[in-house]
Each structure stands twice: as C-alpha cells, then as structure tokens.
N, C-alpha and C positions, 0 to 999 in steps of 0.2 A: 578349319576342318580339312582332312585329306580328301582329295577328289578321286572318286571311283568311276572309271570309265569301263565300258564293256565293248572292246574293240576287236579282240581276238580270243577265241576259245583256248588258244595255246598258253595263255597266261594262267589258266585255272589249274590248280593242283587236283589230285584225286579227292582230297578232303573238300575242296571248294565245290567240285561237281556234286558230290553226295549231299553237301549242305544245300545246294540249289535244288536238288531233287526233293529233299525234305520240305523246302519252302514251297515248291510247286505243288506238292501233295497237300499242304495246308490250304493253298488257294483253290485247289480242286474241291475240297470239302466246303469252303465258304469263299466264293469269288467276290462277293459284294461287301465292300468295307469302306471305311473313310480314312485309311492310313495316309493318303496323300491329299486330304482336304486342305485347300489353300495353296496347293502347288500348281504350277503351270507346266505342261509337257508340250514341247514343240516337235512336230513330225515334219521333217524336211525330206521330201522324196523327189530327187532329181531324175529318177528312173521309174517307169511304170510299176505298180504293185497293186494287188487286191488284198490277198490274205495277210501279208505282213503289215501293211499300213493299217488295215481295219482291226487287226488283232492288237497292235500297239495302241491304237486309239481306244479300243474297247477296254483293254487292260487299264489304261489311264482313267477312263470314265468309271469303271467298276471300283477303282480305288479312291474315287472322290476327287480326282484332279480335273482341271480344265485343260482343253486341248486347243492349240493353235498350230498353224503350219500350212503346207501346200502339198498337193499331189501332182503338180505339173510345173516344172521349172520355167515353162514358157510364160507363166503369169507373174514371174518374179523379176527383180532387178538384174538378174544374171543376163537377161536379154539386152540390157543396157551396158553390159560390160563389167558388172560388179563381180569382184573376185570371190572365191569360196571363203577366203579368210574374212573378208568384210561381211559377207552374209552371216557367217557363224558368229562373229563378234556382235553384229547388230541383233541377231535373234537372242543371244545370251543376255541382252539387256531386258528381255521380256519373259524369259522362261527359266525354270529351275533345272531342266534336263532336256537334251535334244536326242531324238531318235532319227538317224539320217541314213538314207539310201543314196548311193552315188554310182555312176557308171565307171568312174576311174578307180583302178586298184590303188589302195593306200590312202584314199580320200578321208576315210574315217580316222585313220591314225593321224593324219595331218590335222584334221579338225580337233582331235583330242589334245594336240600339242598347243593349239592357239586358243582354245575355248576355256573360259574360267569356270564353266559348269560341266557336269558329266556328259559324255558323248556315248550313245549306244549305236553300234554299227548294225544297220538293218540291211547290209549287203553292199559290198564295194566291188563292182565289176565282176570278173571271174575269180576273185581272190578269196574272200571270206564271207561267211553268213553265220556269225556266232549265235544269234538268237534262234535261228532255225535249228542249229545244232543242238542247242539246249532242249528244245521241244522234241527233237529226234531222240536224244538221250532219255528224256522222260518217257517217251513212247516205248522205247526198247525196255526200259526198266519196268514199266507198268506191265507189259505183255510177257516178258520173260522172267520177271521176278528178280533179275540180277543184270548187271552190266559185264560180268566176268565170263571169260572163256567162250565167247560166242562166235559162230560162223556167220559172217556178214558178207552178203553179196552186193556189190555196188555195180549197177547195170546201166549202160547207155553212154551218156555224155560225161566222161570222166576227165576230159581235157578242160572244159570250161565250167564244169559243175562246182560252184563254190560251196554247195552244201556238202558234197562228198569230201572236199578238201578239209573242211572244218571237222567233219566226223572222224576222219583219220587221226587228226591231232588230239581230239578229245578222248578217243578210245584207246590211245597208247597206254593209258594207266590200267587197262582192264584185260590185258592178254587176249585180244581178239585174234581171229584168223580172217583176213580179208580176202575176198575173191573179186578181182577186177575184171568185169565182163564188158568188153568194148571192142569196136572195130579199131584198126590201127590208127585211123584218122582221129579218133577220139580217145585214145589210150590215156591212162593216168600219166600226167607229166612226170618227168624224171625226178624233179625236185621232191615230189611226194613219195616216190619209191625210195629215194635216198633217205628221206625222213623216217620211213618205216624201218629201214636197215639200221639207222643210227639209234632208234629207240626199241630195237628188237621186236618189231611188230611183224608177224608172219603174214605173207601174202602170196597169192598165185594169180596168174593172168590167164584169161580165156578169151577166145574170139567166138566160140560156139555158145549158143544160148538155147538149151533144151531141157526136158524134164530130168534127164540124167545128170546134167551139170549142176542143177539147182537142188537135187534131192536131199543134200545134207544141210541145207540152209536153216538157220534160226531166224534170220532177217533177210528179206530181199528188198533192196532199196533201189527202186526204179527212178530214172531221171529223164527229163525231157531233153531232146536235142534242141539246143537253144539257137533258133534262127538268127536272133539279134546279135549273137557273138561272131557270126561268120562274115568274113569280108568277101569270100568266094561263095556265091549262092549255088553254083554248080556242085560244090563239095557238100553243101547242106542237102541238096536234093539226093545225092548218092547215099547219104547215111541216115536220113531222117526216119526211115521205117525199118532199120536193120533189126532191131529187137522189139518185139511186141509180145507181152505176157498175156496169155489167154488161159481160160479155166482148164482146158485139156492138159496143160503143162503141169498142173498141180497134183497129179495123181500119186506121185512118189514122195511128196514133201512131208515133213514132220507135222504132227497134229497141231503143235503150238507155233509153227512158223507164221510170221506176220509179214505182210507186204506194206512197205512204206513208200511214200512219194512226196516230195516237197510241194508239188502242184505249182502251176496248173499242168495238167496232162494234156497231151494232144491226142495221140493214138497209141502210146507205148504200153498202156494197160487197156485191154479190151473190156467193154462194158459188161461182158458176162462174168467178169471177176468180181464185180461190185457186191454181189450177194453171197459170195463165198466167205466162209468164216475166217479165211486167211487174210482177207482184205482189212486194212486198218488205216488207210490214208485219210479218210474223212475224220475219224476220231483223232488221228495225228494232228490234223489242222486245229481241232478244238483244243488240244493240249497246248497249242501256241499261246492261248490266253493265259493259262496258269504259269507257263514258263516266263512270259513277258511281264506278268505281275511281279514275279520273283526278281527279274532283272531290274525293274524300276526300283523296287525296295532295296535291293543290294546297292545300287548306285547312289541312292539317296540316304544311305546309312541306317535303314530299318533292318533289324536283325531277325533271325528265325525266332528267337525268344520273344521279341516284340510282336511278331505275327501270332505266335501261339497264345500270348497273353492279351491279344487285341480285344477290346470291348466294343469296337465300332462295327461289328458284323451286322449286315443288313439282310434280313431273311427275304 
C-alpha cells in the first residue's frame, strides 16, 4: 500500500484541501468513533508543545487508537547519542503512524524518507506546521463561508513563524490578498515573498499596526514573537511588544472579521479582546481536533466516503 505522509501543506492541491475541509466537518459533527481501533499512534515531541501534542493525542483517542510516545526528548535515548534515523526506525516497529515535532528544519521530511510508516509533521523548527495550517484553513472556512478572495493580515513574527509560512502556501489556491505586518527585524523572509510572486499571490507590507491599517481585514492572524528562536536576546527584547491588539483597535473592522492566533499568546492580544465577537482563537484551537482526526485518517487510507458511511460513531 502507498504510504501517505503529511509533511508539508505545499503538496496539497486545491481539491485536496477542500476534501480535508469536508472530512474535518464530518468529524466536528461526530468526533468520537472507532475508525482507528487497533491502531497505535506515536507522538514524538523533541520540542515543547501543549495544544499540538494534546490535540494529536486526543484525536487518536477519539478515533479509537492507542497512543505511545514522549513529550520531552531528555527522557529518550537521544541523550545517549541515538540518531533521529534510529529513533524513527525503532518507533516504526511499534506504531502505525508517527506525529513528530522537531526543532530542526527539515527533520520531518527526513523522517518521512527513512520511515516505513506515515509521518505527520507537527512542526519543524521555523519551517513548516502543516497540521496547524489545516486547522487554520478550517477556521477560516467555517467563519467566512469560503476560502476565496479574502484579505488576510499576518501580524508579528513573520520571520520565524512557521504557521504563517504554511498558510501562505496553502492559500495560494484561493486568490487571497496578504498583508504582512511586522517590524523589519521580523519581516516575512524573502523566499516566501518570492513564493507569492511565483504563484501570483498578492501581498503588501506594513510596519504600522493600527485601526486604519486593519480596517479591511477578513482575518487578522496574530503571532507570538518566539523567544526560543532568537540567538540575540537583546533583539528579542526590542521587538517582543511591538504589536499588541486591543479592543479599541477593532472599531473600524468588518462585522464578520475574525482574529486567529496559533497560541500560546504572551501579550500580543490584550485580554479585553477575549469577549469580543471578533475573537476566534479559542474555537480555532478546538478545530485542531477535527483537522487532526482528518489527517490521521488521510494518512492511514481512510476516505471521506468511509467517514460518511462509518457505523462506529460513539455518542
């Protein structure tokens, strides 16, 4: 049987993405099933995580699978010098699929090349975060009723933010207009601006962040300035509080505009935004369960038709 990895969102066609949206929709209706009964899911987190790890493990449990793995590489044989290749091959003996987060860019791609079982990229350095991207797409689709022709504002850490890098690649199919809002130290890397040009994706760049700049937004996607990505902590201190979204800034925004954030937040969204109808980041995190259930099924050969005809639904 052909092996299906989920390493980069760039590999998905427009039809693939809409197929995954439909599958996530089915899981939102009925998340508890036994489609993966008898399967073992391994979660290998070489880098700290809360939401991503727990939502992957919850997705596996709600589909009837068993979960093995670790959330801290310090308790594994990597501390004894075991290579990533050997870790992946060893775990492949015990599991049917691996969800892996790693601090090195390209680690998930490498794992997919050596593993005999499917690899799901749960984030690799500042490079890609395709499962987060899928739940972001589902959140946008749910709130806007479409993925087409939207004004999407990406705010904050666009240099190291793997979630925004993945979102650009996925949205290329849907004629978006991106607005990159960042200080020059955290500007969108040139490679992603070239990607936009190559795929005819419209974008503008801003250094200001105020109610006039964001007035035309359909989606405002806030990001945390990631201290762990900085080698120069003085640079981090200079930029960590540059952009803070507060409720007073939302007066000119569209009624249906939604605020997303991959979380965790530090202080880039003020707490007075939480009760505003534009806030959607908590529901966005919940959507991660349905998106990751869809990812597991896609990688393990379970189709949308299988999901729709499933008789193992647990109320």
